[in-house]
FIMAR-876432 format. One record per residue: residue number from 0; residue in one letter; x negated, y, z negated of N, C-alpha, C, CB in turn. Coordinates in pm, 1 decimal. Glycine has a CB too. Example, Ala and Ser with C-alpha at 12.3 -4.5 7.8 and 13.67 -1.06 7.14 Angstrom:
BEGIN
+-----+-----+----------+----------+----------+----------+----------+----------+----------+----------+----------+----------+----------+----------+
:   n : res :     n.xx :     n.yy :     n.zz :    ca.xx :    ca.yy :    ca.zz :     c.xx :     c.yy :     c.zz :    cb.xx :    cb.yy :    cb.zz :
+-----+-----+----------+----------+----------+----------+----------+----------+----------+----------+----------+----------+----------+----------+
:   0 :   A :  -1319.0 :   -569.0 :   -780.0 :  -1230.0 :   -450.0 :   -780.0 :  -1320.0 :   -330.0 :   -780.0 :  -1130.8 :   -447.3 :   -904.6 :
:   1 :   S :  -1285.0 :   -225.0 :   -708.0 :  -1367.0 :   -106.0 :   -714.0 :  -1290.0 :      3.0 :   -787.0 :  -1408.4 :    -59.8 :   -572.5 :
+-----+-----+----------+----------+----------+----------+----------+----------+----------+----------+----------+----------+----------+----------+
END
This chain:
BEGIN
+-----+-----+----------+----------+----------+----------+----------+----------+----------+----------+----------+----------+----------+----------+
:   n : res :     n.xx :     n.yy :     n.zz :    ca.xx :    ca.yy :    ca.zz :     c.xx :     c.yy :     c.zz :    cb.xx :    cb.yy :    cb.zz :
+-----+-----+----------+----------+----------+----------+----------+----------+----------+----------+----------+----------+----------+----------+
:   0 :   X :  -9678.2 :  11142.4 :  -6517.6 :  -9688.1 :  11211.0 :  -6643.7 :  -9815.2 :  11165.5 :  -6714.7 :  -9563.4 :  11185.2 :  -6730.3 :
:   1 :   X :  -9888.4 :  11259.5 :  -6771.6 : -10013.3 :  11228.6 :  -6839.5 :  -9984.7 :  11192.6 :  -6984.6 : -10111.6 :  11347.5 :  -6831.0 :
:   2 :   X : -10019.8 :  11071.9 :  -7020.6 :  -9995.8 :  11020.3 :  -7155.4 : -10063.3 :  11108.2 :  -7260.6 : -10046.4 :  10875.8 :  -7167.0 :
:   3 :   X : -10180.6 :  11161.7 :  -7230.4 : -10255.6 :  11239.5 :  -7328.1 : -10185.8 :  11369.4 :  -7366.8 : -10392.5 :  11270.2 :  -7274.2 :
:   4 :   X : -10093.5 :  11416.6 :  -7285.4 : -10018.8 :  11537.6 :  -7317.8 :  -9895.7 :  11508.5 :  -7403.2 :  -9977.2 :  11608.1 :  -7190.4 :
:   5 :   X :  -9865.9 :  11382.2 :  -7424.7 :  -9749.6 :  11342.9 :  -7504.0 :  -9787.8 :  11330.3 :  -7651.6 :  -9691.0 :  11209.7 :  -7451.9 :
:   6 :   X :  -9688.6 :  11349.3 :  -7736.9 :  -9707.9 :  11328.6 :  -7879.8 :  -9710.8 :  11179.1 :  -7910.0 :  -9596.5 :  11398.7 :  -7961.0 :
:   7 :   X :  -9782.4 :  11140.9 :  -8012.8 :  -9780.8 :  11000.8 :  -8055.6 :  -9642.3 :  10968.1 :  -8109.1 :  -9890.2 :  10972.8 :  -8163.7 :
:   8 :   X :  -9589.7 :  11057.5 :  -8193.9 :  -9451.5 :  11045.5 :  -8242.2 :  -9381.5 :  11176.2 :  -8210.9 :  -9445.3 :  11013.0 :  -8396.8 :
:   9 :   X :  -9271.8 :  11167.2 :  -8140.4 :  -9190.5 :  11284.0 :  -8105.6 :  -9059.0 :  11273.0 :  -8182.6 :  -9165.2 :  11293.1 :  -7949.5 :
:  10 :   X :  -9051.8 :  11345.5 :  -8294.9 :  -8932.6 :  11334.5 :  -8380.3 :  -8807.3 :  11383.9 :  -8311.1 :  -8952.7 :  11411.9 :  -8508.5 :
:  11 :   X :  -8820.6 :  11478.0 :  -8219.8 :  -8702.3 :  11523.7 :  -8145.4 :  -8644.1 :  11408.9 :  -8062.9 :  -8738.3 :  11643.3 :  -8053.0 :
:  12 :   X :  -8730.9 :  11329.8 :  -7998.4 :  -8683.1 :  11213.2 :  -7922.4 :  -8621.8 :  11109.1 :  -8015.3 :  -8798.4 :  11150.3 :  -7841.6 :
:  13 :   X :  -8685.9 :  11085.6 :  -8128.8 :  -8635.0 :  10987.2 :  -8224.4 :  -8497.7 :  11028.9 :  -8276.2 :  -8733.3 :  10969.9 :  -8341.9 :
:  14 :   X :  -8483.2 :  11155.3 :  -8307.4 :  -8354.5 :  11205.4 :  -8357.5 :  -8247.6 :  11199.5 :  -8249.0 :  -8369.0 :  11349.6 :  -8409.0 :
:  15 :   X :  -8284.6 :  11233.3 :  -8128.2 :  -8189.4 :  11226.3 :  -8017.1 :  -8141.3 :  11082.5 :  -7997.2 :  -8253.7 :  11279.9 :  -7887.0 :
:  16 :   X :  -8233.4 :  10986.3 :  -8006.1 :  -8199.2 :  10846.0 :  -7984.9 :  -8111.6 :  10790.0 :  -8096.7 :  -8325.3 :  10763.4 :  -7972.9 :
:  17 :   X :  -8117.1 :  10853.1 :  -8214.3 :  -8039.4 :  10803.6 :  -8328.5 :  -7922.7 :  10894.6 :  -8364.7 :  -8129.4 :  10787.6 :  -8448.6 :
:  18 :   X :  -7881.8 :  10979.4 :  -8272.7 :  -7768.9 :  11068.4 :  -8299.3 :  -7797.1 :  11165.5 :  -8412.1 :  -7646.1 :  10987.9 :  -8332.0 :
:  19 :   X :  -7920.3 :  11214.8 :  -8418.2 :  -7965.2 :  11310.5 :  -8520.1 :  -7959.5 :  11255.1 :  -8661.8 :  -7882.0 :  11435.3 :  -8512.7 :
:  20 :   X :  -7975.5 :  11125.9 :  -8676.5 :  -7977.2 :  11062.9 :  -8807.7 :  -8123.0 :  11036.6 :  -8846.8 :  -7893.6 :  10930.2 :  -8807.7 :
:  21 :   X :  -8177.0 :  11124.7 :  -8930.5 :  -8318.1 :  11115.9 :  -8968.7 :  -8349.4 :  10986.9 :  -9044.4 :  -8356.5 :  11236.0 :  -9053.9 :
:  22 :   X :  -8256.1 :  10942.0 :  -9127.5 :  -8280.3 :  10818.6 :  -9203.0 :  -8296.9 :  10699.5 :  -9109.8 :  -8165.5 :  10792.5 :  -9301.3 :
:  23 :   X :  -8210.1 :  10690.1 :  -9010.4 :  -8220.4 :  10579.9 :  -8914.0 :  -8347.9 :  10593.6 :  -8832.1 :  -8097.1 :  10576.7 :  -8820.8 :
:  24 :   X :  -8381.8 :  10715.4 :  -8792.3 :  -8504.3 :  10737.6 :  -8714.8 :  -8626.6 :  10690.8 :  -8793.1 :  -8518.8 :  10886.7 :  -8677.8 :
:  25 :   X :  -8633.5 :  10725.2 :  -8919.9 :  -8746.5 :  10682.0 :  -9003.6 :  -8745.7 :  10531.3 :  -9022.1 :  -8742.2 :  10751.4 :  -9140.6 :
:  26 :   X :  -8627.8 :  10474.7 :  -9044.1 :  -8618.1 :  10329.4 :  -9063.0 :  -8662.8 :  10254.0 :  -8938.0 :  -8474.2 :  10289.8 :  -9099.1 :
:  27 :   X :  -8619.4 :  10300.2 :  -8820.6 :  -8659.2 :  10234.5 :  -8696.6 :  -8810.4 :  10244.3 :  -8674.8 :  -8584.7 :  10296.1 :  -8577.7 :
:  28 :   X :  -8867.2 :  10359.7 :  -8703.4 :  -9011.9 :  10374.8 :  -8687.7 :  -9085.8 :  10283.9 :  -8786.2 :  -9053.8 :  10522.3 :  -8708.7 :
:  29 :   X :  -9037.5 :  10276.4 :  -8909.6 :  -9100.0 :  10187.4 :  -9007.8 :  -9089.9 :  10041.9 :  -8964.6 :  -9035.2 :  10205.5 :  -9145.2 :
:  30 :   X :  -8974.7 :  10002.2 :  -8912.6 :  -8958.7 :   9864.7 :  -8864.5 :  -9055.8 :   9837.2 :  -8750.5 :  -8813.4 :   9839.3 :  -8818.4 :
:  31 :   X :  -9070.6 :   9934.3 :  -8660.2 :  -9163.9 :   9918.7 :  -8548.6 :  -9306.5 :   9903.9 :  -8598.8 :  -9153.9 :  10038.0 :  -8453.1 :
:  32 :   X :  -9349.6 :   9993.6 :  -8686.0 :  -9488.6 :   9988.1 :  -8731.9 :  -9515.3 :   9864.0 :  -8817.3 :  -9522.6 :  10114.2 :  -8811.6 :
:  33 :   X :  -9413.9 :   9813.7 :  -8885.5 :  -9430.6 :   9688.7 :  -8960.5 :  -9449.0 :   9569.2 :  -8867.1 :  -9309.8 :   9665.1 :  -9051.9 :
:  34 :   X :  -9380.1 :   9571.2 :  -8754.3 :  -9384.0 :   9456.4 :  -8663.1 :  -9495.4 :   9465.2 :  -8558.3 :  -9251.2 :   9443.3 :  -8593.3 :
:  35 :   X :  -9547.2 :   9583.0 :  -8532.9 :  -9644.1 :   9601.5 :  -8424.2 :  -9770.5 :   9515.6 :  -8435.3 :  -9684.1 :   9744.7 :  -8418.7 :
:  36 :   X :  -9832.0 :   9502.8 :  -8551.3 :  -9954.3 :   9420.6 :  -8554.5 :  -9930.0 :   9278.3 :  -8503.3 : -10009.7 :   9414.8 :  -8697.0 :
:  37 :   X :  -9821.8 :   9216.7 :  -8544.7 :  -9791.2 :   9080.8 :  -8498.6 :  -9750.3 :   9081.5 :  -8351.5 :  -9679.4 :   9018.5 :  -8584.4 :
:  38 :   X :  -9670.9 :   9178.2 :  -8310.7 :  -9626.0 :   9187.5 :  -8171.0 :  -9744.9 :   9200.4 :  -8075.7 :  -9530.9 :   9307.4 :  -8153.1 :
:  39 :   X :  -9837.9 :   9288.3 :  -8109.5 :  -9951.6 :   9310.9 :  -8020.0 : -10043.4 :   9189.3 :  -8020.2 : -10029.8 :   9437.5 :  -8061.7 :
:  40 :   X : -10052.9 :   9120.2 :  -8132.5 : -10132.5 :   8997.3 :  -8138.1 : -10075.5 :   8893.5 :  -8042.5 : -10136.6 :   8941.1 :  -8282.0 :
:  41 :   X :  -9943.8 :   8876.1 :  -8043.8 :  -9878.4 :   8779.2 :  -7955.8 :  -9895.1 :   8821.0 :  -7809.5 :  -9728.3 :   8766.0 :  -7991.4 :
:  42 :   X :  -9878.5 :   8948.1 :  -7780.7 :  -9894.5 :   8997.9 :  -7643.7 : -10035.5 :   8968.9 :  -7592.8 :  -9865.3 :   9149.7 :  -7637.0 :
:  43 :   X : -10135.0 :   8997.3 :  -7673.9 : -10273.4 :   8971.5 :  -7632.8 : -10300.0 :   8822.3 :  -7614.9 : -10370.6 :   9029.4 :  -7735.3 :
:  44 :   X : -10243.0 :   8739.5 :  -7701.0 : -10260.0 :   8594.5 :  -7687.2 : -10194.1 :   8542.5 :  -7559.1 : -10201.1 :   8522.3 :  -7809.4 :
:  45 :   X : -10073.0 :   8590.7 :  -7530.9 : -10004.2 :   8548.7 :  -7408.8 : -10084.6 :   8588.8 :  -7285.3 :  -9863.0 :   8609.8 :  -7402.7 :
:  46 :   X : -10139.9 :   8708.3 :  -7287.8 : -10220.5 :   8754.6 :  -7174.6 : -10345.9 :   8669.4 :  -7158.4 : -10259.2 :   8902.1 :  -7192.9 :
:  47 :   X : -10411.0 :   8636.3 :  -7269.0 : -10534.1 :   8557.3 :  -7259.1 : -10506.6 :   8415.1 :  -7211.4 : -10605.2 :   8553.5 :  -7393.9 :
:  48 :   X : -10384.7 :   8366.6 :  -7236.2 : -10346.0 :   8233.1 :  -7189.7 : -10278.0 :   8237.8 :  -7052.1 : -10252.3 :   8167.4 :  -7291.6 :
:  49 :   X : -10272.8 :   8356.2 :  -6994.1 : -10209.9 :   8379.4 :  -6863.5 : -10065.2 :   8329.2 :  -6860.4 : -10290.9 :   8310.8 :  -6753.0 :
:  50 :   X :  -9995.7 :   8345.2 :  -6971.2 :  -9853.8 :   8309.1 :  -6981.4 :  -9772.6 :   8432.8 :  -6942.4 :  -9816.3 :   8258.7 :  -7127.6 :
:  51 :   X :  -9774.2 :   8464.4 :  -6813.8 :  -9722.5 :   8591.8 :  -6766.5 :  -9571.0 :   8606.1 :  -6779.9 :  -9761.0 :   8610.6 :  -6624.2 :
:  52 :   X :  -9497.1 :   8499.0 :  -6762.9 :  -9351.8 :   8507.9 :  -6778.0 :  -9315.8 :   8542.8 :  -6922.1 :  -9284.4 :   8375.3 :  -6736.4 :
:  53 :   X :  -9377.0 :   8472.6 :  -7017.0 :  -9352.6 :   8499.9 :  -7158.1 :  -9404.4 :   8638.2 :  -7196.9 :  -9418.2 :   8392.6 :  -7245.1 :
:  54 :   X :  -9517.7 :   8676.1 :  -7139.7 :  -9574.4 :   8808.1 :  -7164.8 :  -9478.0 :   8916.4 :  -7117.8 :  -9710.8 :   8823.1 :  -7094.5 :
:  55 :   X :  -9425.2 :   8900.1 :  -6998.6 :  -9330.2 :   8998.7 :  -6945.8 :  -9208.4 :   9008.3 :  -7036.8 :  -9286.9 :   8961.5 :  -6802.0 :
:  56 :   X :  -9158.0 :   8896.1 :  -7084.1 :  -9041.2 :   8896.7 :  -7173.0 :  -9072.7 :   8968.9 :  -7303.9 :  -8994.8 :   8752.7 :  -7202.0 :
:  57 :   X :  -9189.5 :   8942.6 :  -7360.1 :  -9229.6 :   9004.5 :  -7487.0 :  -9248.1 :   9154.7 :  -7469.3 :  -9359.7 :   8940.6 :  -7540.3 :
:  58 :   X :  -9312.9 :   9193.2 :  -7360.5 :  -9335.1 :   9335.5 :  -7333.1 :  -9201.1 :   9405.4 :  -7309.3 :  -9428.9 :   9354.1 :  -7210.2 :
:  59 :   X :  -9111.3 :   9340.6 :  -7236.4 :  -8978.5 :   9397.7 :  -7210.5 :  -8903.1 :   9421.7 :  -7341.4 :  -8896.5 :   9304.5 :  -7118.4 :
:  60 :   X :  -8906.9 :   9325.3 :  -7430.0 :  -8838.3 :   9337.0 :  -7558.7 :  -8896.3 :   9451.6 :  -7642.0 :  -8848.3 :   9204.8 :  -7636.4 :
:  61 :   X :  -9027.4 :   9460.6 :  -7648.1 :  -9091.4 :   9567.6 :  -7724.7 :  -9065.8 :   9703.1 :  -7660.2 :  -9242.2 :   9542.5 :  -7736.6 :
:  62 :   X :  -9067.9 :   9708.2 :  -7527.3 :  -9039.0 :   9832.4 :  -7456.1 :  -8898.6 :   9881.5 :  -7490.5 :  -9053.2 :   9812.4 :  -7303.8 :
:  63 :   X :  -8802.8 :   9789.3 :  -7495.5 :  -8666.9 :   9826.7 :  -7533.3 :  -8659.7 :   9880.5 :  -7674.9 :  -8574.6 :   9708.3 :  -7519.3 :
:  64 :   X :  -8734.1 :   9820.7 :  -7764.8 :  -8732.4 :   9863.9 :  -7904.9 :  -8790.6 :  10003.9 :  -7922.1 :  -8809.9 :   9765.3 :  -7991.1 :
:  65 :   X :  -8899.4 :  10033.3 :  -7853.2 :  -8963.5 :  10163.3 :  -7873.6 :  -8881.8 :  10278.8 :  -7814.5 :  -9102.4 :  10162.3 :  -7812.2 :
:  66 :   X :  -8786.2 :  10247.5 :  -7730.9 :  -8701.8 :  10352.7 :  -7673.2 :  -8624.0 :  10429.2 :  -7779.4 :  -8605.2 :  10292.6 :  -7573.0 :
:  67 :   X :  -8608.7 :  10369.8 :  -7896.6 :  -8531.9 :  10432.4 :  -8004.3 :  -8620.4 :  10489.2 :  -8114.3 :  -8436.0 :  10332.6 :  -8063.8 :
:  68 :   X :  -8750.5 :  10488.4 :  -8093.6 :  -8842.5 :  10523.4 :  -8201.6 :  -8915.9 :  10655.8 :  -8182.8 :  -8942.2 :  10415.4 :  -8217.2 :
:  69 :   X :  -8898.3 :  10720.4 :  -8070.3 :  -8965.7 :  10847.8 :  -8048.5 :  -9116.7 :  10834.4 :  -8035.9 :  -8933.3 :  10941.7 :  -8160.2 :
:  70 :   X :  -9158.8 :  10731.5 :  -7963.8 :  -9302.0 :  10707.3 :  -7943.4 :  -9331.8 :  10709.1 :  -7793.3 :  -9345.7 :  10570.7 :  -8007.2 :
:  71 :   X :  -9337.0 :  10828.9 :  -7734.1 :  -9347.6 :  10838.2 :  -7587.7 :  -9475.3 :  10779.7 :  -7528.9 :  -9337.6 :  10980.3 :  -7547.0 :
:  72 :   X :  -9586.6 :  10791.2 :  -7597.1 :  -9711.9 :  10736.1 :  -7543.1 :  -9706.6 :  10583.9 :  -7539.0 :  -9832.5 :  10782.6 :  -7627.4 :
:  73 :   X :  -9657.7 :  10524.1 :  -7647.4 :  -9644.9 :  10378.4 :  -7651.7 :  -9542.2 :  10331.7 :  -7549.7 :  -9605.3 :  10331.1 :  -7793.0 :
:  74 :   X :  -9433.2 :  10403.9 :  -7538.6 :  -9330.1 :  10369.4 :  -7440.9 :  -9387.0 :  10372.0 :  -7298.8 :  -9210.6 :  10466.2 :  -7452.5 :
:  75 :   X :  -9467.3 :  10471.8 :  -7268.1 :  -9526.2 :  10483.5 :  -7135.0 :  -9621.4 :  10367.1 :  -7107.4 :  -9600.5 :  10617.5 :  -7120.8 :
:  76 :   X :  -9703.7 :  10331.5 :  -7206.0 :  -9797.9 :  10220.5 :  -7188.2 :  -9722.7 :  10089.8 :  -7165.7 :  -9891.0 :  10207.9 :  -7310.8 :
:  77 :   X :  -9614.8 :  10069.1 :  -7239.4 :  -9534.6 :   9948.0 :  -7222.7 :  -9464.1 :   9946.0 :  -7087.5 :  -9432.1 :   9936.6 :  -7335.1 :
:  78 :   X :  -9412.7 :  10061.0 :  -7044.9 :  -9344.9 :  10069.1 :  -6915.1 :  -9441.3 :  10035.0 :  -6802.4 :  -9285.5 :  10209.6 :  -6893.4 :
:  79 :   X :  -9563.1 :  10088.3 :  -6809.5 :  -9662.3 :  10060.6 :  -6705.3 :  -9700.2 :   9913.1 :  -6703.2 :  -9787.4 :  10146.5 :  -6726.3 :
:  80 :   X :  -9717.8 :   9853.6 :  -6820.9 :  -9751.2 :   9711.9 :  -6828.7 :  -9635.1 :   9626.4 :  -6779.2 :  -9788.2 :   9673.4 :  -6972.4 :
:  81 :   X :  -9514.7 :   9659.4 :  -6821.8 :  -9398.2 :   9582.6 :  -6778.4 :  -9379.5 :   9591.4 :  -6627.0 :  -9272.1 :   9632.4 :  -6849.8 :
:  82 :   X :  -9398.1 :   9707.9 :  -6571.0 :  -9384.5 :   9726.0 :  -6425.8 :  -9488.2 :   9642.2 :  -6352.0 :  -9399.4 :   9875.1 :  -6387.6 :
:  83 :   X :  -9611.9 :   9644.6 :  -6399.8 :  -9715.9 :   9562.9 :  -6337.4 :  -9683.5 :   9415.3 :  -6342.2 :  -9848.5 :   9587.3 :  -6404.2 :
:  84 :   X :  -9632.9 :   9368.7 :  -6456.6 :  -9597.2 :   9227.6 :  -6470.1 :  -9479.1 :   9191.2 :  -6380.7 :  -9564.3 :   9195.2 :  -6615.7 :
:  85 :   X :  -9377.1 :   9278.2 :  -6375.3 :  -9259.5 :   9251.8 :  -6290.7 :  -9297.7 :   9242.5 :  -6143.5 :  -9154.1 :   9361.5 :  -6310.1 :
:  86 :   X :  -9393.2 :   9325.2 :  -6104.7 :  -9435.3 :   9329.4 :  -5964.5 :  -9551.9 :   9236.6 :  -5935.4 :  -9472.7 :   9470.1 :  -5926.1 :
:  87 :   X :  -9588.1 :   9155.3 :  -6035.3 :  -9695.0 :   9057.7 :  -6020.3 :  -9827.5 :   9122.7 :  -5978.1 :  -9654.5 :   8952.3 :  -5918.7 :
:  88 :   X :  -9854.7 :   9239.7 :  -6032.3 :  -9978.9 :   9312.0 :  -6005.1 : -10072.7 :   9284.9 :  -6121.5 :  -9954.0 :   9466.8 :  -5985.9 :
:  89 :   X : -10164.5 :   9190.6 :  -6101.6 : -10250.6 :   9145.8 :  -6210.9 : -10390.1 :   9207.3 :  -6206.9 : -10262.2 :   8996.1 :  -6207.8 :
:  90 :   X : -10423.7 :   9280.0 :  -6100.0 : -10559.3 :   9332.9 :  -6089.5 : -10589.8 :   9440.0 :  -6194.1 : -10581.0 :   9389.5 :  -5951.6 :
:  91 :   X : -10488.0 :   9508.4 :  -6246.0 : -10512.9 :   9609.9 :  -6348.2 : -10455.0 :   9568.8 :  -6483.7 : -10453.9 :   9743.9 :  -6304.6 :
:  92 :   X : -10425.3 :   9440.9 :  -6499.6 : -10365.8 :   9392.3 :  -6623.7 : -10455.1 :   9420.8 :  -6743.7 : -10338.5 :   9243.1 :  -6613.9 :
:  93 :   X : -10583.5 :   9397.2 :  -6732.2 : -10671.6 :   9417.5 :  -6847.3 : -10676.0 :   9564.4 :  -6889.1 : -10812.8 :   9368.1 :  -6815.2 :
:  94 :   X : -10675.7 :   9655.6 :  -6793.3 : -10677.1 :   9797.8 :  -6829.7 : -10543.4 :   9840.8 :  -6890.0 : -10709.4 :   9884.2 :  -6706.6 :
:  95 :   X : -10433.4 :   9783.8 :  -6840.8 : -10302.6 :   9815.1 :  -6898.8 : -10290.8 :   9760.7 :  -7041.4 : -10190.2 :   9757.7 :  -6811.1 :
:  96 :   X : -10341.8 :   9640.7 :  -7063.2 : -10342.8 :   9584.3 :  -7198.2 : -10433.0 :   9665.2 :  -7291.1 : -10388.7 :   9438.2 :  -7194.6 :
:  97 :   X : -10546.7 :   9707.6 :  -7239.9 : -10637.1 :   9790.4 :  -7319.0 : -10568.7 :   9920.5 :  -7359.9 : -10765.8 :   9820.2 :  -7240.3 :
:  98 :   X : -10499.2 :   9982.9 :  -7265.6 : -10429.3 :  10107.5 :  -7295.8 : -10318.4 :  10083.6 :  -7398.0 : -10371.2 :  10169.2 :  -7167.4 :
:  99 :   X : -10247.6 :   9972.6 :  -7385.5 : -10144.0 :   9938.8 :  -7482.8 : -10205.3 :   9923.2 :  -7621.9 : -10070.6 :   9809.4 :  -7441.5 :
: 100 :   X : -10316.7 :   9851.8 :  -7631.5 : -10383.5 :   9834.8 :  -7760.4 : -10426.8 :   9968.3 :  -7819.6 : -10504.4 :   9743.4 :  -7745.4 :
: 101 :   X : -10476.3 :  10057.3 :  -7736.2 : -10515.7 :  10191.1 :  -7781.8 : -10394.9 :  10264.8 :  -7838.4 : -10578.8 :  10272.4 :  -7665.9 :
: 102 :   X : -10284.2 :  10261.4 :  -7765.8 : -10164.5 :  10333.6 :  -7810.9 : -10107.9 :  10275.5 :  -7939.8 : -10057.6 :  10331.1 :  -7702.5 :
: 103 :   X : -10109.9 :  10144.0 :  -7952.3 : -10063.6 :  10080.1 :  -8075.8 : -10151.5 :  10124.1 :  -8192.5 : -10064.8 :   9925.2 :  -8062.0 :
: 104 :   X : -10281.9 :  10121.0 :  -8172.6 : -10373.7 :  10161.8 :  -8279.6 : -10356.4 :  10308.4 :  -8317.1 : -10517.8 :  10136.5 :  -8237.6 :
: 105 :   X : -10337.4 :  10394.8 :  -8217.2 : -10312.9 :  10536.6 :  -8246.2 : -10186.4 :  10555.1 :  -8329.4 : -10301.7 :  10616.8 :  -8115.7 :
: 106 :   X : -10081.4 :  10485.0 :  -8291.8 :  -9956.0 :  10496.6 :  -8366.0 :  -9973.2 :  10446.0 :  -8509.0 :  -9843.8 :  10418.6 :  -8295.1 :
: 107 :   X : -10036.7 :  10331.2 :  -8525.6 : -10054.3 :  10275.5 :  -8659.3 : -10144.3 :  10363.3 :  -8746.2 : -10112.2 :  10135.1 :  -8650.2 :
: 108 :   X : -10242.6 :  10427.7 :  -8685.6 : -10327.5 :  10521.4 :  -8760.7 : -10251.6 :  10648.1 :  -8795.6 : -10453.0 :  10556.6 :  -8680.3 :
: 109 :   X : -10167.0 :  10691.0 :  -8704.9 : -10091.2 :  10815.0 :  -8723.4 :  -9977.2 :  10797.5 :  -8823.3 : -10035.6 :  10862.9 :  -8589.8 :
: 110 :   X :  -9925.5 :  10677.8 :  -8831.6 :  -9807.2 :  10650.8 :  -8913.2 :  -9833.4 :  10525.8 :  -8998.1 :  -9679.7 :  10632.0 :  -8823.4 :
: 111 :   X :  -9906.7 :  10541.6 :  -9108.2 :  -9936.2 :  10424.5 :  -9190.7 :  -9808.0 :  10353.0 :  -9232.3 : -10016.2 :  10465.4 :  -9314.9 :
: 112 :   X :  -9814.7 :  10223.4 :  -9236.4 :  -9696.5 :  10142.9 :  -9268.9 :  -9649.4 :  10174.2 :  -9409.8 :  -9726.9 :   9992.1 :  -9254.9 :
: 113 :   X :  -9520.4 :  10205.3 :  -9420.9 :  -9460.5 :  10240.7 :  -9549.2 :  -9468.2 :  10125.3 :  -9648.7 :  -9315.5 :  10282.7 :  -9529.6 :
: 114 :   X :  -9456.3 :  10003.3 :  -9600.2 :  -9457.8 :   9889.5 :  -9690.3 :  -9592.7 :   9875.5 :  -9760.1 :  -9424.8 :   9762.3 :  -9614.4 :
: 115 :   X :  -9699.6 :   9921.0 :  -9695.9 :  -9831.7 :   9914.6 :  -9758.5 :  -9854.4 :  10030.5 :  -9853.1 :  -9940.3 :   9912.8 :  -9652.9 :
: 116 :   X :  -9805.0 :  10148.3 :  -9817.8 :  -9832.7 :  10267.0 :  -9898.8 :  -9751.9 :  10269.6 : -10027.4 :  -9804.3 :  10392.0 :  -9819.1 :
: 117 :   X :  -9642.8 :  10192.9 : -10032.8 :  -9560.3 :  10194.5 : -10152.9 :  -9602.7 :  10088.9 : -10253.0 :  -9415.5 :  10174.6 : -10116.7 :
: 118 :   X :  -9702.0 :  10007.5 : -10220.2 :  -9746.0 :   9900.7 : -10310.7 :  -9856.9 :   9948.6 : -10402.8 :  -9793.7 :   9779.3 : -10231.0 :
+-----+-----+----------+----------+----------+----------+----------+----------+----------+----------+----------+----------+----------+----------+
END
């Protein structure tokens, strides 16, 4: 599947994951976007320190979280990175991390954090 053909935020997926509860869908997305800057910082630090076991655990946890947020591009980037880490395929790790960073930045640009906009 081509990531570029996917939406950054797919509200139909978010609603499906939350039993058509728009309030929960918005809350989960806000929680994700609030936590993403710190999460991606830790992921990048773990990768730079070659702490692959911890990196895999962190990526797995974030991948699980995004499954409920309707963010198919980010989910795909995390799935690819997690699969590479699980299979100990490190030759494309930097490109997978780069793609993850791109997707995180796209999401954060597309969905400004509510906690910042309300201040």
